[in-house]
TINUPA-112674 format. One record per residue (C-alpha): x, y, z; residue in one letter. Coordinates in Angstrom, 2 decimals. Layout:
<rs>
R        u        v        w  marke
R        X        Y        Z      A
...
</rs>
This chain:
<rs>
R        u        v        w  marke
R    33.07   -21.34   -20.23      M
R    33.27   -25.00   -19.21      S
R    30.43   -26.74   -17.40      D
R    32.47   -27.15   -14.23      N
R    33.46   -23.50   -13.92      H
R    31.15   -21.24   -11.96      Y
R    31.41   -17.47   -12.22      T
R    29.54   -15.10    -9.94      H
R    27.56   -12.30   -11.45      A
R    29.25    -9.00   -10.87      T
R    27.72    -6.34    -8.67      N
R    28.89    -3.18    -6.98      F
R    29.87    -4.97    -3.77      I
R    32.03    -7.50    -5.61      R
R    33.50    -4.65    -7.66      N
R    34.53    -2.83    -4.47      I
R    36.05    -6.01    -3.03      I
R    37.95    -6.68    -6.26      E
R    39.30    -3.11    -6.33      E
R    40.37    -3.28    -2.67      D
R    42.07    -6.63    -3.16      R
R    43.80    -5.41    -6.32      A
R    45.25    -2.50    -4.33      A
R    46.30    -4.73    -1.42      D
R    46.04    -8.49    -1.90      S
R    46.73    -9.12     1.81      S
R    43.42    -7.55     2.81      R
R    40.96   -10.09     4.11      Q
R    37.21    -9.82     3.53      V
R    35.50    -9.80     6.94      I
R    31.79    -9.10     7.36      T
R    29.26    -9.49    10.13      R
R    25.66   -10.58    10.47      F
R    24.13    -8.78    13.50      P
R    20.60   -10.06    14.17      P
R    18.69    -9.11    17.29      E
R    17.47   -12.31    19.01      P
R    13.94   -11.00    19.58      N
R    12.12   -13.20    17.08      G
R    12.54   -15.77    14.35      Y
R    14.34   -14.85    11.16      L
R    12.47   -14.21     7.88      H
R    13.35   -14.34     4.19      I
R    15.04   -10.93     4.31      G
R    17.41   -12.27     6.95      H
R    18.17   -15.26     4.71      A
R    19.24   -12.90     1.95      K
R    21.47   -11.00     4.37      S
R    22.97   -14.23     5.72      I
R    23.82   -15.41     2.20      C
R    25.39   -12.07     1.35      L
R    27.32   -11.58     4.58      N
R    28.56   -15.17     4.87      F
R    28.79   -15.96     1.16      G
R    30.86   -13.01    -0.05      L
R    33.75   -13.44     2.37      P
R    33.71   -17.21     1.78      A
R    34.23   -16.54    -1.94      D
R    37.36   -14.56    -1.09      Y
R    38.80   -16.73     1.69      G
R    37.45   -14.43     4.41      G
R    35.00   -14.88     7.23      R
R    31.77   -13.57     8.71      C
R    31.24   -12.78    12.36      H
R    27.88   -13.72    13.86      L
R    27.19   -10.93    16.34      R
R    23.98   -11.27    18.30      L
R    22.76    -7.76    19.00      D
R    21.41    -8.70    22.42      D
R    21.06    -5.20    23.81      T
R    17.36    -5.34    24.68      N
R    16.96    -8.09    27.29      P
R    13.23    -7.45    27.70      E
R    12.51    -8.67    24.15      K
R    15.20   -11.30    23.60      E
R    15.43   -14.97    24.45      S
R    17.81   -17.90    24.24      V
R    15.22   -19.65    22.06      E
R    15.55   -16.95    19.39      Y
R    19.35   -16.88    19.63      A
R    19.48   -20.65    19.10      E
R    17.00   -20.39    16.21      A
R    19.24   -17.79    14.55      I
R    22.27   -20.07    14.82      K
R    20.22   -22.99    13.46      D
R    19.05   -20.88    10.49      A
R    22.59   -19.80     9.60      V
R    23.74   -23.42     9.70      R
R    20.67   -24.56     7.72      W
R    21.69   -22.12     4.98      L
R    25.10   -23.80     4.90      G
R    27.27   -21.34     6.80      F
R    29.43   -21.45     9.92      E
R    31.02   -18.71    12.00      W
R    33.64   -20.84    13.78      G
R    35.08   -18.99    16.75      E
R    33.50   -15.73    15.62      H
R    30.28   -15.69    17.65      L
R    29.91   -12.45    19.57      Y
R    27.28   -10.87    21.82      H
R    26.95    -7.09    21.76      A
R    26.08    -7.19    25.47      S
R    29.64    -8.39    26.19      D
R    30.85    -4.97    25.05      Y
R    28.51    -2.65    26.98      Y
R    31.32    -1.05    28.95      E
R    33.43    -0.46    25.84      Q
R    30.44     0.94    23.95      L
R    29.65     3.25    26.85      Y
R    33.27     4.45    26.99      A
R    33.23     5.16    23.25      W
R    29.96     7.07    23.60      A
R    31.46     9.21    26.36      E
R    34.56     9.83    24.24      A
R    32.40    10.97    21.32      L
R    30.50    13.36    23.59      I
R    33.76    14.69    25.07      E
R    35.06    15.39    21.55      R
R    31.86    17.19    20.57      G
R    30.98    14.44    18.07      R
R    27.81    13.32    19.90      A
R    25.23    14.95    22.15      F
R    22.22    14.09    24.28      V
R    19.03    14.89    22.40      C
R    15.92    15.57    24.46      S
R    13.38    15.29    21.62      L
R    10.65    12.71    22.11      N
R     9.85    10.17    19.38      A
R     7.12    12.30    17.81      E
R     9.30    15.42    17.74      Q
R    12.14    13.42    16.24      M
R     9.86    12.13    13.47      R
R     8.82    15.71    12.70      E
R    12.47    16.78    12.44      M
R    13.39    13.96    10.04      R
R    13.44    14.73     6.40      G
R    11.45    13.13     3.65      T
R    12.34    12.16     0.13      L
R    11.62    15.73    -0.94      T
R    12.52    17.79     2.15      E
R    15.76    17.75     4.12      P
R    15.62    17.05     7.83      G
R    16.27    19.68    10.48      R
R    18.93    19.60    13.17      E
R    17.99    18.86    16.74      S
R    17.78    21.99    18.89      P
R    20.13    20.13    21.28      D
R    22.86    19.69    18.67      R
R    24.82    22.63    20.09      D
R    24.27    21.63    23.72      R
R    27.50    22.22    25.68      P
R    29.70    19.12    25.95      V
R    29.72    19.25    29.76      A
R    25.92    19.33    29.86      Q
R    25.56    16.40    27.44      S
R    28.12    14.41    29.38      L
R    26.32    15.11    32.66      D
R    22.95    14.10    31.18      L
R    24.43    10.97    29.62      F
R    25.93     9.84    32.92      R
R    22.68    10.56    34.75      R
R    20.76     8.53    32.15      M
R    23.05     5.59    32.76      R
R    22.52     5.96    36.50      A
R    18.79     5.52    35.90      G
R    17.78     9.06    36.81      E
R    15.49     9.39    33.77      F
R    12.70     7.22    32.40      A
R    13.36     5.43    29.12      D
R    12.42     7.30    26.00      G
</rs>
């Protein structure tokens, strides 16, 4: 190998990309980095930024910066700007592909309703502690929510009432 030729180490993600592109060379590599702007980024975020922006760049693709701004009580413009600064500091740009999850609330809500209507989602009434108890561990499988078989009409009604603010958060 010559001194001016750089080759990336192979890994399972690159292998998947290579296989996909071999099957269809017109496929573009598009990823996203979805931080929540509720604090400053840390070293783990830097790793994710390098992966999610670097991989598509290696293949002529792009990365979307999607700020997951769905919790207005904990988020701030200061953190959103700090995230953008950090991505740029690491040498990456998103161009026209800056998105805010909050811009899609109505679409997300419509998709959630559609999933409930198709029986693919349900309203679960377990509290956080009960949910933790139902989760599995490394050695034991989790258990299904007792609300999993709740009738679609009932889940849809509860979901709509939650959106209307009829229930406390939690």
